C-alpha positions in Angstrom: 12.2 -9.6 -15.7 10.2 -10.3 -18.8 9.9 -14.0 -19.5 8.1 -16.2 -22.0 5.1 -18.0 -20.3 4.2 -21.2 -22.2 0.9 -22.3 -20.7 -2.1 -23.6 -22.6 -5.1 -21.4 -22.0 -8.7 -20.8 -22.9 -11.2 -18.0 -22.4 -14.7 -19.1 -21.9 -17.1 -16.4 -23.2 -20.7 -16.0 -24.2 -23.0 -13.7 -26.3 -24.7 -12.5 -23.0 -25.0 -13.2 -19.4 -27.0 -16.3 -18.5 -25.7 -18.4 -21.4 -23.9 -20.8 -19.1 -20.3 -19.5 -18.8 -20.0 -20.5 -15.2 -21.4 -24.0 -15.8 -18.9 -24.6 -18.6 -15.9 -22.9 -17.1 -16.3 -24.6 -13.7 -17.1 -28.0 -15.3 -14.0 -27.8 -17.5 -11.8 -26.8 -14.6 -13.1 -29.7 -12.6 -12.9 -32.2 -15.5 -9.3 -31.3 -16.4 -8.3 -31.3 -12.7 -9.7 -34.8 -12.3 -7.3 -35.8 -15.1 -4.4 -34.8 -12.9 -3.7 -31.5 -14.5 -2.8 -28.4 -12.4 -5.5 -26.0 -13.6 -5.2 -22.3 -13.0 -8.7 -20.7 -12.6 -9.4 -17.0 -13.5 -12.4 -14.8 -13.8 -12.6 -11.7 -16.0 -14.1 -8.7 -14.2 -14.7 -8.0 -10.5 -17.0 -10.8 -9.5 -16.1 -12.6 -6.2 -18.6 -15.5 -6.2 -17.6 -17.4 -9.4 -14.0 -17.7 -8.3 -15.1 -19.6 -5.2 -16.6 -22.3 -7.4 -13.4 -22.2 -9.5 -11.3 -22.8 -6.4 -13.5 -25.7 -5.4 -13.0 -27.2 -8.9 -9.3 -26.8 -9.0 -7.9 -26.6 -5.5 -6.2 -23.3 -6.3 -7.2 -19.7 -5.5 -9.7 -18.3 -8.0 -8.1 -15.0 -9.3 -9.7 -12.0 -11.0 -8.4 -10.2 -14.1 -10.0 -6.8 -14.2 -8.7 -4.3 -16.7 -10.7 -1.4 -15.3 -9.6 -1.7 -11.6 -6.0 -2.9 -12.2 -5.4 -1.4 -15.7 -4.8 -3.4 -18.9 -1.1 -3.5 -18.2 -1.6 -5.7 -15.1 -3.8 -8.3 -16.7 -1.1 -10.5 -18.2 1.3 -10.1 -15.1 -1.5 -11.1 -12.7 -2.4 -14.0 -14.9 1.2 -15.2 -15.1 1.4 -14.9 -11.3 -1.6 -17.2 -10.8 -0.8 -19.6 -13.6 2.8 -20.2 -12.7 3.6 -23.9 -12.7 0.2 -24.9 -14.1 -0.6 -27.2 -17.0 -3.7 -25.3 -18.2 -5.4 -22.0 -17.4 -9.1 -21.3 -17.9 -10.5 -17.8 -17.8 -14.3 -17.4 -17.3 -15.5 -14.2 -19.0 -17.9 -11.6 -17.8 -21.3 -10.6 -19.3 -21.2 -10.8 -23.1 -17.9 -11.2 -25.0 -17.7 -7.6 -26.0 -19.4 -6.0 -23.0 -17.1 -3.9 -20.7 -17.1 -0.7 -18.6 -20.0 1.5 -19.7 -18.9 4.1 -22.2 -15.3 2.9 -22.3 -15.3 0.8 -25.5 -13.7 -2.6 -24.9 -12.2 -1.7 -21.5 -12.7 -4.5 -19.0 -14.5 -6.7 -21.5 -13.8 -10.4 -21.9 -12.6 -9.7 -25.5 -10.0 -7.3 -24.1 -8.7 -9.8 -21.6 -8.5 -12.5 -24.3 -6.5 -10.2 -26.5 -4.2 -9.2 -23.7 -3.6 -12.9 -22.9 -3.4 -13.9 -26.6 -5.8 -16.7 -25.7 -8.3 -18.5 -28.0 -11.9 -18.0 -27.1 -14.6 -20.7 -26.7 -18.1 -19.2 -27.1 -20.9 -20.8 -24.9 -24.2 -20.3 -26.8 -27.6 -20.8 -25.2 -29.2 -22.7 -28.1 -32.5 -23.3 -26.4 -34.6 -21.1 -28.7 -32.8 -21.3 -32.1 -31.5 -23.6 -34.8 -29.9 -22.3 -38.0 -29.8 -18.8 -36.6 -27.0 -19.9 -34.3 -24.6 -19.7 -37.3 -25.4 -16.0 -37.9 -25.0 -15.3 -34.2 -21.6 -17.0 -34.0 -20.5 -15.5 -37.3 -21.2 -12.0 -35.9 -19.2 -12.6 -32.8 -16.3 -14.2 -34.7 -16.0 -11.3 -37.2 -16.8 -8.3 -34.9 -13.1 -8.0 -33.8 -10.5 -9.7 -36.0 -8.0 -9.6 -33.1 -10.3 -11.9 -31.0 -9.7 -15.5 -32.0 -12.9 -17.5 -31.7 -11.7 -21.1 -31.7 -15.0 -23.0 -31.3 -18.4 -23.2 -29.8 -20.0 -25.1 -26.9 -23.8 -25.4 -27.3 -25.7 -25.2 -24.1 -29.3 -26.1 -23.3 -29.8 -28.3 -26.3 -33.2 -29.9 -26.3 -32.9 -33.2 -28.4 -30.8 -35.2 -30.8 -32.6 -33.6 -33.7 -32.0 -30.1 -32.3 -28.3 -30.9 -31.9 -28.1 -32.1 -35.5 -29.6 -28.9 -36.9 -27.3 -26.8 -34.8 -24.2 -28.7 -35.9 -25.2 -28.5 -39.5 -25.6 -24.7 -39.4 -22.2 -24.3 -37.6 -20.5 -26.6 -40.1 -21.7 -24.3 -42.9 -20.2 -21.4 -41.0 -16.9 -23.2 -40.5 -17.1 -23.0 -36.7 -16.0 -26.2 -34.8 -18.5 -27.5 -32.2 -16.4 -28.4 -29.2 -19.3 -29.5 -26.9 -23.0 -30.0 -26.6 -24.7 -29.8 -23.2 -28.3 -30.8 -22.7 -30.6 -29.0 -20.2 -29.7 -30.2 -16.7 -31.3 -28.1 -14.0 -30.0 -30.5 -11.3 -26.5 -29.1 -11.6 -27.5 -25.4 -11.4 -26.2 -23.5 -8.3 -28.8 -21.6 -6.4 -29.0 -17.8 -6.9 -29.8 -14.9 -4.7 -30.1 -11.1 -5.0 -26.4 -10.6 -6.0 -25.9 -13.8 -8.0 -24.9 -17.3 -7.1 -24.9 -18.3 -3.4 -21.2 -18.4 -2.4 -19.4 -21.7 -1.8 -18.8 -20.9 1.8 -22.6 -21.0 2.5 -23.2 -24.4 0.9 -19.9 -26.2 0.7 -21.2 -29.7 0.8 -23.9 -29.0 -1.9 -21.4 -27.0 -3.9 -19.0 -29.9 -4.0 -21.8 -32.1 -5.3 -22.7 -29.4 -7.9 -19.1 -29.1 -9.1 -18.8 -32.9 -9.4 -22.0 -32.9 -11.4 -20.7 -30.1 -13.7 -17.6 -32.1 -14.3 -19.6 -35.2 -15.2 -21.8 -33.1 -17.6 -18.9 -31.4 -19.3 -16.9 -34.7 -19.6 -19.9 -36.3 -21.2 -20.8 -33.5 -23.6 -17.5 -31.8 -24.5 -14.5 -32.9 -26.5 -11.8 -32.4 -23.9 -9.0 -33.4 -26.2 -10.1 -30.9 -28.8 -10.4 -28.2 -26.1 -6.9 -29.0 -24.8 -5.5 -28.9 -28.4 -7.1 -25.5 -28.9 -5.6 -24.3 -25.6 -2.1 -25.4 -26.7 -2.4 -23.1 -29.8 -2.0 -20.0 -27.5 1.4 -18.5 -28.2 4.0 -17.7 -25.6 3.0 -14.8 -23.4 5.8 -12.3 -23.0 5.5 -10.5 -19.7 6.9 -10.2 -16.2 4.8 -12.1 -13.7 3.4 -10.0 -10.9 4.7 -10.6 -7.5 3.7 -8.9 -4.2 7.3 -8.4 -3.1 8.2 -6.6 -6.3 5.0 -4.6 -6.3 5.7 -3.3 -2.8 9.4 -2.6 -3.6 8.2 -0.2 -6.3 6.2 1.7 -3.8 8.8 2.1 -1.1 8.9 5.8 -1.9 5.2 6.2 -1.0 5.0 7.8 2.5 3.7 5.2 5.0 1.3 6.1 7.8 4.3 6.9 10.0 8.0 7.8 9.6 9.0 4.2 9.9 9.3 1.4 7.3 7.9 -2.0 7.9 7.6 -4.3 4.9 10.4 -6.5 6.1 10.5 -7.5 9.8 12.2 -10.2 11.7 10.1 -13.3 12.7 8.1 -12.8 15.9 7.7 -9.1 15.4 5.2 -9.2 12.6 1.9 -7.3 13.1 -1.2 -9.6 13.1 -3.8 -8.6 10.5 -7.1 -10.4 11.2 -9.2 -10.9 8.0 -13.0 -11.7 8.4 -14.1 -14.9 6.6 -16.8 -17.5 7.0 -20.1 -17.6 5.3 -21.0 -13.9 5.9 -17.7 -12.4 4.6 -16.7 -14.3 1.4 -15.6 -11.5 -0.9 -11.8 -11.0 -1.1 -9.1 -11.0 -3.7 -6.2 -13.4 -3.1 -3.6 -10.7 -3.8 -4.7 -8.6 -0.8 -3.5 -11.3 1.7 -0.4 -11.8 -0.4 0.4 -8.1 -0.4 -0.1 -7.8 3.4 2.1 -10.9 4.0 4.8 -9.4 1.7 4.5 -6.1 3.7 5.4 -7.9 6.8 2.1 -8.8 8.3 0.9 -12.2 9.6 -2.6 -12.7 8.1 -5.0 -14.7 10.2 -8.6 -15.5 9.3 -11.5 -15.4 11.7 -15.3 -16.0 11.4 -17.6 -13.3 12.8 -20.4 -15.9 12.9 -18.5 -18.3 15.2 -15.5 -16.6 16.9 -16.2 -14.6 20.0 -12.9 -12.9 20.1 -10.4 -11.5 17.6 -7.3 -13.6 16.9 -4.6 -13.3 19.6 -2.4 -10.3 19.0 -4.6 -8.6 16.4 -3.2 -5.2 15.4 -5.0 -4.7 12.1 -8.5 -5.7 11.0 -9.8 -6.3 7.4 -13.5 -6.9 6.9 -14.3 -7.4 3.3 -17.4 -8.0 1.3 -20.1 -10.7 1.6 -23.7 -11.1 2.7 -24.1 -9.8 6.3 -27.7 -9.0 5.5 -28.4 -12.8 5.2 -26.8 -13.4 8.6 -27.8 -10.3 10.5 -29.5 -12.2 13.3 -26.4 -14.5 13.8 -24.0 -11.6 13.6 -26.1 -9.6 16.1 -26.2 -12.7 18.5 -22.4 -12.8 18.7 -22.2 -9.8 21.1 -18.7 -10.7 22.4 -17.1 -10.3 19.0 -19.1 -7.1 18.2 -17.8 -5.6 21.4 -14.3 -6.7 20.7 -14.4 -5.1 17.2 -15.8 -1.9 18.7 -13.1 -1.8 21.4 -10.4 -2.4 18.8 -11.7 0.5 16.7 -12.1 2.7 19.7 -8.4 2.4 20.6 -7.5 3.6 17.1 -6.6 0.2 15.7 -6.5 0.2 11.8 -9.7 -1.2 10.3 -10.3 -1.6 6.5 -13.9 -2.4 5.8 -15.5 -2.8 2.3 -19.2 -3.1 1.7 -20.2 -6.0 4.0 -17.6 -4.7 6.4 -19.1 -1.2 6.3 -22.5 -2.7 7.3 -21.0 -4.7 10.1 -19.4 -1.6 11.6 -22.7 0.3 11.5 -25.0 0.7 14.5 -27.6 -1.6 13.0 -28.4 -3.7 10.0 -32.1 -4.3 9.2 -32.8 -3.4 12.8 -30.3 -5.8 14.3 -27.5 -4.4 16.4 -24.0 -4.5 14.7 -20.7 -3.2 16.1 -21.7 0.4 16.5 -18.3 1.8 15.3 -20.1 4.1 12.9 -22.9 6.5 13.6 -25.0 5.0 10.8 -27.7 2.5 10.2 -28.0 0.1 7.2 -30.9 -1.8 5.6 -31.8 -3.9 2.6 -33.1 -2.0 -0.4 -35.0 -2.9 -3.6 -32.4 -1.0 -5.6 -29.3 -2.7 -6.9 -26.2 -0.5 -6.9 -23.8 -1.8 -9.4 -21.0 -0.4 -11.5 -17.4 0.7 -11.8 -16.2 3.8 -10.0 -13.3 6.2 -10.2 -12.4 7.5 -6.7 -10.0 9.7 -4.9 -9.2 9.6 -1.2 -10.6 12.7 0.5 -9.4 12.0 4.0 -6.1 10.6 5.3 -6.6 7.1 6.6 -4.8 3.8 7.5 -5.3 2.9 3.8 -4.5 6.0 1.8 -3.3 9.6 2.0 -5.6 12.3 0.6 -5.4 12.4 -3.1 -4.7 8.7 -3.7 -6.6 7.6 -6.8 -8.1 4.2 -7.2 -10.7 2.5 -9.4 -13.2 0.1 -7.9 -16.7 -1.2 -8.1 -19.9 -1.1 -6.1 -22.2 -4.2 -5.9 -24.8 -4.1 -3.2 -28.5 -4.0 -2.5 -28.3 -2.2 0.8 -28.2 1.4 1.8 -26.6 3.1 4.8 -27.7 6.3 6.3 -25.9 8.7 6.3 -24.0 7.6 3.3 -20.8 9.5 4.4 -19.3 10.7 7.6 -17.8 14.1 8.5 -14.6 12.7 7.1 -15.6 10.7 4.0 -13.5 7.8 2.7 -13.8 8.5 -1.1 -14.8 11.2 -3.5 -16.2 9.6 -6.6 -15.3 11.4 -9.8 -16.9 9.0 -12.4 -19.6 8.2 -13.4 -21.1 10.6 -10.7 -19.6 13.0 -8.3 -20.3 12.4 -4.7 -18.5 11.6 -1.4 -19.0 8.2 0.3 -17.8 6.2 3.3 -16.3 7.0 6.7 -12.9 7.7 8.1 -12.7 7.8 11.9 -9.6 7.3 13.9 -8.1 4.1 12.3 -11.2 3.1 10.5 -11.7 3.3 6.8 -15.1 2.0 5.8 -16.8 2.2 2.4 -19.0 0.5 -0.1 -16.2 0.6 -2.7 -14.5 -2.7 -3.5 -10.9 -2.1 -4.6 -8.1 -4.3 -5.9 -4.9 -3.6 -4.0 -2.6 -4.9 -6.8 -3.5 -1.6 -8.6 -2.1 0.4 -5.8 0.2 -1.7 -3.5 0.9 1.3 -1.3 -2.5 0.7 0.3 -1.3 -2.7 1.6 2.1 -1.2 2.7 0.4 1.7 4.5 -2.1 -0.6 6.3 0.7 -3.0 7.4 2.6 0.0 8.8 -0.5 1.1 10.7 -0.9 -2.4 12.1 2.7 -2.5 13.1 2.4 0.8 15.0 -0.8 -0.5 16.7 1.2 -3.4 18.0 
């Protein structure tokens, strides 16, 4: 049912990556949360790491809004699902304001998300090497697309009082409100690695300190009252909030992995789906667990770095993305769990593995023994593989029937040899044509990250497979 969602909201954008979006967005989330507001955190695009910091700042799951993977039509419903009952929603953008999927115009850009949410935009500008030119820069971003409402600017990396005065004078001439000024503060920066920031799960204590410092910096440098007033100018959002139950009900006609149905089971008969977590496997979308739960599964988290056995009663296994290459020695040292995963796969139990999960199922990673489920070896590479993909399932599996189409993204600096098994998982149709991944018995393993809200039948089919394994 379409309803009117009245929630104050802001999109935090920038002219380019590296301008300070994460600093400002996370700091704002924490500062407003400290005021007792329920803040709903969101991230435009596919990134997994920033939402971890958002969750730390707000105490709520960080949720992604990706118009490429999920389609523009799901952006507002997924937003409404996450923001339900909140006092304020803050959306951190991706890349530059108008940057999106390569060759697809505005698709998956922060600007598109802002328009779909009818949300005002705050532009975070790295002012470290400019003064009056900032007005020309901001004017260009404000006028490029009249449907994008740029409500103000936060100046980042400002050097001195005199520098601030020149910037404010230039923006006053341009008629653009300055909603905050942040000085250079390297002490609050989160450490980075080959794929971006170090995830929260790897540095929780330090991350808590960083988020607290960001809140202090934003509170001191930004006009929180003016920002909240701007957020309240967002009009009512007319849409039907996404829900996992309704999403699955619309896919009941999709053939499950067997002739039985299983999204609604009596208590005590639910299949147990174990989901890898901990420091090595931090990449997941909150909607995946919600869909599995709605499909009748009991979702239990385990840590491959610490747990020597799968959770009791495991009948399905999900191993998502993360940084197993950083923890290869520790993963290799946990031989009991590696053997348990291999035994589970050998019996035909359903396994869904994405990126890091693919590496963990390989014979070896950088020479260290992994689970040996796949006849393949993985290693770190100098080359970053990054980008959106359009894919079609080329083998029947516990996740999808042949012909199922999904959009996803790759984000890794590793390679696996061979890159595909005799029964590949996906055939990529754009931007390049190739097959990728492995389907073997109940195992579906691939580099491709997908968002199951785009195709809920994936969760339904996997829960059915887990129920049969039980």
